[in-house]
C-alpha positions in Angstrom: 220.6 86.6 -20.6 224.1 87.0 -19.3 227.5 86.1 -20.8 229.5 84.4 -18.0 232.7 83.8 -19.9 234.2 84.0 -23.3 237.0 81.7 -24.7 239.4 82.4 -27.5 239.8 79.2 -29.5 243.3 77.8 -30.0 243.7 75.0 -32.5 246.6 72.6 -31.8 247.8 69.2 -32.9 248.9 68.0 -29.4 247.2 69.2 -26.2 250.0 68.0 -24.0 252.6 69.9 -26.0 250.5 73.1 -25.9 249.6 73.2 -22.3 253.0 73.9 -20.5 253.4 77.3 -22.1 249.8 78.2 -21.5 250.1 77.2 -17.8 253.1 79.6 -17.5 251.4 82.4 -19.4 248.1 82.1 -17.6 249.6 81.2 -14.2 247.1 78.4 -13.6 246.2 74.8 -14.4 243.3 74.1 -16.8 239.8 74.5 -15.4 238.6 71.7 -17.7 240.0 68.9 -19.8 238.0 66.3 -21.6 237.5 64.4 -24.8 234.6 65.0 -27.1 234.1 63.0 -30.2 237.6 62.6 -31.7 239.1 65.7 -30.2 240.5 66.8 -26.8 239.7 70.1 -25.2 241.2 72.1 -22.3 239.9 75.4 -20.9 242.8 77.4 -19.4 242.4 81.1 -18.5 240.5 82.6 -21.4 241.6 80.0 -23.9 239.8 76.9 -25.1 242.5 74.7 -26.6 241.1 72.2 -29.1 243.4 69.4 -30.1 243.3 66.4 -32.5 243.8 65.5 -36.1 243.2 68.5 -38.5 240.3 66.8 -40.2 238.5 66.2 -36.8 239.2 69.8 -35.7 237.8 71.1 -38.9 234.3 70.0 -37.9 234.4 72.8 -35.2 236.5 75.4 -36.9 233.5 77.4 -38.2 233.0 79.1 -34.9 235.3 82.0 -33.9 234.7 81.8 -30.2 233.1 79.8 -27.4 230.7 81.9 -25.2 229.4 80.6 -21.9 225.9 81.9 -21.1 223.4 81.5 -18.2 220.4 80.9 -20.5 220.8 79.2 -23.8 217.1 79.6 -24.6 217.3 83.4 -24.1 220.3 83.5 -26.4 218.3 81.8 -29.2 215.3 84.1 -28.8 217.5 87.2 -28.9 219.5 85.8 -31.8 216.5 85.0 -33.9 214.8 88.3 -33.1 218.0 90.1 -34.3 218.1 88.3 -37.6 220.6 85.6 -36.7 220.2 81.8 -37.0 221.1 78.6 -35.2 223.4 76.7 -37.6 223.9 73.6 -35.4 221.0 72.6 -33.3 221.2 72.2 -29.5 223.1 69.2 -28.2 224.7 68.1 -25.0 228.4 67.6 -24.0 230.1 66.9 -20.7 229.9 70.6 -19.9 226.2 71.2 -20.6 223.9 72.3 -23.5 225.4 74.0 -26.6 224.7 75.1 -30.1 226.3 77.0 -32.9 224.8 80.3 -34.2 225.5 82.8 -36.9 225.0 86.4 -36.0 223.8 89.1 -38.5 227.0 90.1 -40.3 228.3 86.5 -40.4 230.2 85.8 -37.2 229.6 82.2 -36.0 229.8 81.5 -32.3 229.4 78.4 -30.1 227.1 79.1 -27.2 227.3 76.9 -24.1 225.0 76.8 -21.0 227.2 75.0 -18.5 226.0 72.6 -15.8 225.7 74.3 -12.4 228.8 72.6 -11.0 231.0 74.2 -13.6 229.4 77.7 -13.2 230.1 77.4 -9.4 233.7 76.1 -9.8 234.9 78.2 -12.8 232.8 81.3 -12.9 231.9 81.8 -9.3 235.1 80.2 -8.0 233.3 78.2 -5.3 235.6 75.7 -3.6 234.5 72.1 -4.1 235.0 69.9 -1.1 
């Protein structure tokens, strides 16, 4: 199991208002931008910006980070063997498979196994024709 990328989560009311400063600080455009349920997300640099009404964002606020991995099943096996637990079962999103897990000691993390196209475009930086 390999961690491919880790995102710090930024909680905002308005994605369009938050992105200009992040574009300047990061020096790049967002790698991803999409809606999921009632929220909007953008991945820019090492930030995952999560926008929407506070009550909608609160559904996802229990995780302190989003971690992209190459094998979600291996993460679950290691997590359980180490005394952790899956707190939100595996589901799918536009980016791939994900789940939420609590580590021993209490940290809760969102783990995502991206679809191959995202791994190539964002992690491996393969140019898409």
